[in-house]
C-alpha positions in Angstrom: 0.0 0.0 0.0 1.1 3.6 -0.6 1.8 5.6 2.5 1.1 9.3 2.9 3.8 11.0 4.9 3.4 14.6 6.0 6.5 16.8 6.4 6.6 20.2 8.1 8.8 22.5 10.1 8.8 26.1 11.4 9.8 28.9 9.1 13.6 28.6 8.4 13.8 25.0 9.5 15.0 23.7 6.1 12.0 21.5 5.2 12.3 22.4 1.5 15.9 21.2 1.5 14.9 17.9 3.2 12.1 17.5 0.6 14.6 17.9 -2.2 16.7 15.1 -0.8 13.6 12.8 -0.7 12.8 13.9 -4.2 16.3 12.8 -5.4 15.5 9.4 -3.9 12.5 9.2 -6.3 9.9 10.1 -3.7 7.0 12.3 -5.2 6.5 15.5 -3.1 3.3 17.4 -3.0 4.0 21.1 -2.1 0.8 22.1 -0.4 1.6 25.8 -0.1 2.5 26.1 -3.8 -0.7 24.2 -4.8 -2.8 26.4 -2.5 -1.5 29.5 -4.3 -2.4 27.9 -7.7 -5.9 26.9 -6.4 -6.6 30.5 -5.3 -6.7 31.5 -9.0 -7.9 28.2 -10.6 -10.5 26.6 -8.3 -13.9 28.1 -9.1 -15.4 27.1 -5.8 -12.5 28.5 -3.8 -12.5 31.8 -5.8 -16.2 32.2 -5.1 -15.7 31.6 -1.4 -12.8 34.1 -1.2 -14.9 36.8 -3.1 -17.8 36.1 -0.8 -15.8 36.6 2.3 -13.4 39.4 1.3 -15.2 41.1 -1.5 -14.6 41.3 -5.3 -11.5 43.4 -4.6 -9.9 40.1 -3.5 -9.2 39.6 -7.3 -8.0 41.9 -10.0 -9.9 42.1 -13.3 -7.4 39.7 -15.0 -8.3 37.0 -12.4 -5.1 37.2 -10.4 -5.3 37.4 -6.6 -5.0 40.8 -4.9 -2.6 39.5 -2.3 -2.2 42.8 -0.6 -6.0 43.2 -0.1 -6.4 39.7 1.3 -3.2 39.8 3.5 -4.2 43.2 4.9 -7.4 41.7 6.1 -6.1 38.4 7.5 -2.6 39.3 8.8 -3.6 40.7 12.2 -7.0 39.2 12.4 -7.0 35.6 13.5 -10.7 35.0 12.8 -10.4 36.2 9.2 -7.3 34.1 8.8 -9.1 31.0 10.1 -12.0 31.8 7.7 -9.6 31.9 4.7 -7.9 28.7 5.8 -11.3 27.0 6.2 -11.8 27.6 2.4 -8.2 26.9 1.3 -7.4 23.7 3.2 -10.3 21.6 1.9 -9.4 22.6 -1.6 -5.8 21.5 -1.0 -7.0 18.2 0.5 -9.0 17.5 -2.6 -6.1 18.3 -4.9 -3.8 16.1 -2.7 -6.1 13.1 -3.0 -6.3 13.4 -6.8 -2.5 13.8 -7.1 -1.7 10.9 -4.7 -4.0 8.5 -6.7 -1.8 9.2 -9.8 1.5 8.3 -8.1 3.1 4.8 -8.3 5.6 5.0 -5.5 5.7 3.2 -2.1 5.0 6.4 -0.3 4.5 10.1 -1.1 5.4 13.2 0.9 3.1 16.2 1.5 5.1 19.3 2.5 3.0 22.0 4.3 4.1 24.9 6.5 0.8 24.6 8.5 0.5 20.8 8.5 -0.4 20.5 12.2 -2.2 23.9 12.4 -4.6 22.9 9.5 -5.3 19.5 11.0 -4.3 17.8 7.7 -1.7 15.8 9.5 -4.5 13.5 10.6 -4.9 12.3 7.0 -1.4 11.0 6.9 0.1 7.7 8.0 3.1 9.4 9.6 4.4 12.9 10.0 7.9 14.3 10.0 9.1 17.4 11.7 12.2 19.2 10.4 13.4 20.8 13.6 15.9 23.6 14.3 16.4 26.0 17.2 14.4 29.3 16.9 17.5 31.6 16.9 19.0 29.6 14.0 15.7 29.7 12.1 15.3 33.4 12.5 18.9 33.9 11.3 18.3 31.8 8.2 15.1 33.6 7.2 16.6 37.0 7.7 19.5 36.1 5.4 17.2 34.3 2.9 14.4 36.8 2.6 16.2 40.0 3.6 13.7 40.8 6.4 14.0 42.1 9.9 14.1 40.1 13.1 10.7 41.5 14.1 9.1 40.5 10.8 10.3 36.9 11.1 9.0 36.7 14.7 5.6 38.0 13.5 5.4 35.2 10.9 6.4 32.7 13.6 3.5 33.8 15.8 1.1 32.4 13.2 2.7 28.9 13.7 2.6 26.5 16.5 5.6 26.5 19.0 8.4 24.0 18.3 7.4 22.0 21.4 3.8 21.7 20.1 5.1 20.4 16.7 7.4 18.0 18.4 4.5 16.6 20.4 2.5 15.8 17.2 5.4 14.5 15.0 6.1 10.8 14.5 9.6 11.4 13.3 12.0 14.3 13.7 14.9 15.3 11.4 17.4 17.5 13.3 18.6 20.4 11.1 20.6 22.4 13.7 23.8 21.7 11.7 25.1 19.2 14.3 23.8 16.2 12.4 24.1 15.6 8.6 20.7 15.7 6.8 21.3 13.0 4.2 21.9 10.0 6.6 18.7 11.0 8.5 16.7 11.1 5.3 18.1 7.8 4.1 17.2 6.2 7.4 13.6 7.4 7.2 13.4 6.5 3.5 14.2 2.9 4.5 11.7 3.0 7.4 8.9 4.1 5.1 9.8 1.5 2.4 9.7 -1.2 5.0 6.4 0.1 6.4 4.8 0.3 2.9 5.8 -3.3 2.3 4.4 -4.4 5.6 7.8 -4.8 7.3 8.8 -3.7 10.8 10.2 -0.2 11.6 14.0 0.0 11.8 
């Protein structure tokens, strides 16, 4: 049977790098956040819901999303953010199911920044957390995105704490720089292949 494996990590944890290593091993990766952005402009049901909640100004005349209009509404308003997520997440679930049914591998990965926050981790057989210390994650994002310390911290406040993520994860990949990533990924790859074939965990 094909397993569904979720993978997440706080901002700056390096989850995309880990996914790239899995991908090199031939594992299909579903990038939920990228798909969500596409669905916002291609899924008719989702577009109608967003317009209904945030007004026609949510989209430009050419059909592209008015990101500034929507983000201005949801950024500092948790209720509005939850409303938006309640539309987006089910659309992503549907897209993931269709995509997974087309794959031929022993297992697939679903990468999502808000895997635990959205509740979608419950649909997976197992979930991986890519973990790194907060100070290191902040430094990485400041260097990567050219943003201030405060801006990174504001983005982090929309995510669960590292401890909450650790409590929900079945497997943890340490990306503090003290352990090499590739051996950790190779180990989990073998674990999932064994589980998919009905074998015991290593």
